Every structure is written in C-alpha cells, then in structure tokens.
C-alpha positions as CSV (number, residue, x, y, z in Angstrom):
1,M,129.2,-21.1,29.0
2,A,126.1,-23.3,28.4
3,N,122.5,-22.3,27.8
4,P,120.6,-21.8,30.8
5,K,118.2,-25.4,31.8
6,P,115.0,-24.6,30.1
7,M,111.9,-24.2,32.8
8,T,107.9,-24.8,32.2
9,Q,105.6,-24.1,34.5
10,H,103.1,-27.0,35.8
11,P,99.4,-25.6,36.4
12,T,100.1,-26.5,39.7
13,G,102.9,-24.4,39.9
14,A,105.4,-26.6,39.9
15,L,108.6,-25.7,38.2
16,D,109.8,-28.5,35.2
17,V,113.7,-27.8,34.7
18,T,115.0,-30.4,31.9
19,P,118.2,-30.4,31.6
20,T,119.3,-30.6,27.5
21,P,121.1,-32.9,25.3
22,E,124.7,-30.8,26.1
23,D,124.0,-31.2,29.7
24,A,123.5,-34.8,29.7
25,A,127.6,-35.2,27.0
26,D,128.6,-32.3,29.7
27,T,130.1,-35.0,32.5
28,S,133.4,-33.8,33.0
29,S,132.1,-30.9,35.7
30,T,130.5,-32.6,37.8
31,P,132.2,-34.9,40.2
32,S,131.1,-38.2,40.6
33,S,131.8,-38.6,43.8
34,Q,128.3,-36.5,44.4
35,A,125.2,-38.3,43.4
36,E,122.5,-35.3,41.8
37,P,119.0,-34.6,42.4
38,S,117.0,-35.8,39.5
39,T,114.7,-33.4,40.8
40,T,114.4,-29.4,41.9
41,S,111.6,-31.0,44.4
42,E,114.1,-33.3,45.9
43,V,116.2,-30.5,47.9
44,L,113.0,-29.1,48.5
45,D,110.9,-31.0,50.0
46,L,111.0,-30.7,53.9
47,R,111.5,-34.6,55.3
48,K,109.7,-34.8,58.7
49,K,113.0,-36.5,59.4
50,E,115.0,-33.3,59.1
51,L,111.2,-31.5,60.9
52,I,112.4,-33.2,63.6
53,D,116.9,-32.9,63.7
54,Q,116.2,-28.6,63.3
55,V,112.7,-28.2,66.3
56,V,115.7,-30.3,68.6
57,E,118.8,-28.4,67.7
58,R,116.5,-25.3,68.0
59,T,114.6,-26.4,71.4
60,G,117.3,-28.4,72.3
61,V,114.5,-30.7,73.3
62,K,115.9,-34.2,73.4
63,K,114.7,-36.4,70.2
64,R,112.4,-39.4,71.9
65,D,110.6,-36.0,72.7
66,A,109.9,-34.1,70.8
67,K,109.2,-36.7,68.5
68,P,105.8,-37.6,69.2
69,V,104.4,-34.5,69.8
70,I,106.1,-33.0,65.7
71,E,104.1,-36.6,64.6
72,A,101.2,-35.4,66.7
73,M,100.9,-32.0,65.2
74,L,101.7,-32.6,61.6
75,A,98.7,-35.7,62.4
76,V,95.8,-33.1,62.9
77,L,97.9,-30.4,60.3
78,G,96.4,-33.6,58.7
79,E,93.4,-33.7,59.7
80,A,92.2,-30.3,60.0
81,I,92.9,-29.8,55.6
82,S,90.9,-33.4,55.3
83,A,88.4,-31.3,56.8
84,E,88.9,-28.5,54.9
85,R,89.3,-25.8,57.4
86,S,91.8,-23.1,57.8
87,A,94.5,-22.9,60.4
88,N,95.6,-19.7,61.2
89,L,98.6,-20.6,62.5
90,E,101.9,-17.2,63.0
91,P,104.4,-17.6,61.7
92,L,104.0,-20.1,59.2
93,G,100.7,-17.9,58.2
94,K,97.0,-18.3,57.2
95,L,96.6,-22.0,55.3
96,R,93.1,-22.1,53.4
97,V,92.3,-25.1,51.7
98,T,90.6,-24.3,48.2
99,R,90.0,-27.2,46.6
100,S,90.2,-30.7,46.7
101,K,89.0,-34.0,45.0
102,D,89.8,-37.7,44.9
103,T,92.2,-39.3,42.5
104,P,93.7,-42.6,42.1
105,N,96.2,-42.3,44.4
106,G,94.4,-40.7,47.1
107,R,92.9,-36.4,47.9
108,L,94.5,-33.8,46.5
109,H,94.1,-30.8,48.1
110,V,94.8,-27.1,46.4
111,C,95.6,-24.2,49.1
112,R,96.7,-20.6,49.7
113,L,99.2,-20.1,52.1
114,R,99.3,-16.2,53.0
115,R,102.3,-15.3,55.0
116,K,103.0,-11.9,56.5
117,K,106.0,-10.3,55.8
118,A,108.8,-11.0,58.2
119,V,109.9,-8.5,60.5
120,S,113.3,-7.7,61.1
121,E,112.7,-6.7,65.5
122,K,110.4,-6.2,66.8
123,P,109.9,-2.8,68.6
124,T,110.9,-2.1,72.4
125,E,108.4,-0.3,74.3
126,Q,111.4,2.4,74.0
127,T,111.4,3.0,70.3
128,K,107.6,3.3,70.4
129,T,107.7,6.5,72.8
130,A,110.7,8.2,72.1
131,P,110.4,11.1,70.2
132,A,110.7,11.7,66.4
133,P,114.6,12.8,65.7
134,L,114.9,16.9,64.6
135,A,116.1,17.6,62.5
136,E,119.9,18.9,62.3
137,R,120.5,22.9,62.0
138,D,123.0,23.5,59.2
139,S,125.7,25.6,60.5
C-alpha cells in the first residue's frame, strides 16, 4: 500500500494535496483513458451549468425557464455579498461576510456560513401530541 498523500492546510482553510514522487512514477494503476483532475477543488467545485442541471432535474421545470431565474438569483447573491450584507437563506444557512479586501484579481470576501444540523424528518402533528410510550412490564 502506498503512503497517503501529504496534506497541508492553507490560511484560507483549503487543503492542498501534494503528490508524492511515488505517485508521479506510478501510472500503472491509473487507466490512461480516465483523466484525473489536477487539484482537489476541481472535483468539489459546483459550476453554474451543473447547478442549473440539478435544479431542472429536481423541479421538472424546463431548462430555458430555470436558467434565467437561477442566473438572476446568483446575481442578487453576488450583489449582497459585495455590499457585505448577511443573508439568512434556509436550507443553505446563514451567510455572513467577515472581511473584504481588494486584490489585483478582484475583491476578496471572507465569509462564514452557518448551517443547521440536518433534520431527517419533521414530526407530524400526530407524533407531536402522542403520549409517551409506557414502559413494558416484566411478567
């Protein structure tokens, strides 16, 4: 078994996975027809196209109807973040801009996103008012 890849954490909180020399030399286990992404973030990034496709799949709305709505929503969210406004958008969570600064490539916003713990199912009215079960008696 090969050694795990060393991971370092950047000040931004992102993990950097650096391939070891053994990984670079060992290409026999990787099929040549399958391209591997160069960084971890490429696998985890949710692109606008994928977001639109998933929304269309979940809602059954036609893509031509969903796309302008999603793009407008993303524009509104971008403007709110630029104005350093907090946003409470359940089930996404509560987003708060903690810092912002201008960089040569644009404006950098550091945000915090607080999400509630996932609730598996909301209780029905019947389970809310049902009496507590009684302990079984040993016979």
